[in-house]
Residue, then its C-alpha position, 0 to 999 in steps of 0.5 A: m111304944q113305937t121304935s123310930r128308924l134311927q133305932n132300928f138301924f142302930q139295933n141291927r147286927v151289922v151295923r153294930s158290928f161295923i161301929a164296934y170295929s171302927i172304934f176298936r180300930a181308932f184306939y188300936g191304930a193310934g196305938i200301932l202309930a205311936v209304936a211306929y213313930f217311936v221305932s222309927t225316930s228313937a231307935e233309928a230303925p230302917w224303914p222296912v222295920t216300920v212297914g213290918i210293924f204295920l203289916c203284922s198289926m193288920v194281922l194281929s188287929r184282925l185276930l184281937f177283934k175276932r177274939i173280942k168278938g168271939r167273947k161277946n157271943m159267947n155271953p149268955d146275955s147278949d141280945t140275939t133277937n136282932e139276927l138278920 
């Protein structure tokens, strides 16, 4: 059975990684926004604290995603036939 172009596109490692990272950032970003909103309104922290939360979240999100991605790559069942 011949695969379509769209299936080939979604089987590409770069595309799959981009989609996974986008989904991760959507959920993580919503969580960070909720925390920053709570800190800035309920705790009445000054705005530099909120900016600090966002700066720290940029670094933390990259570390978390690398760790999540590393666990997937360690899985022996992962598909490695679609390498670039």
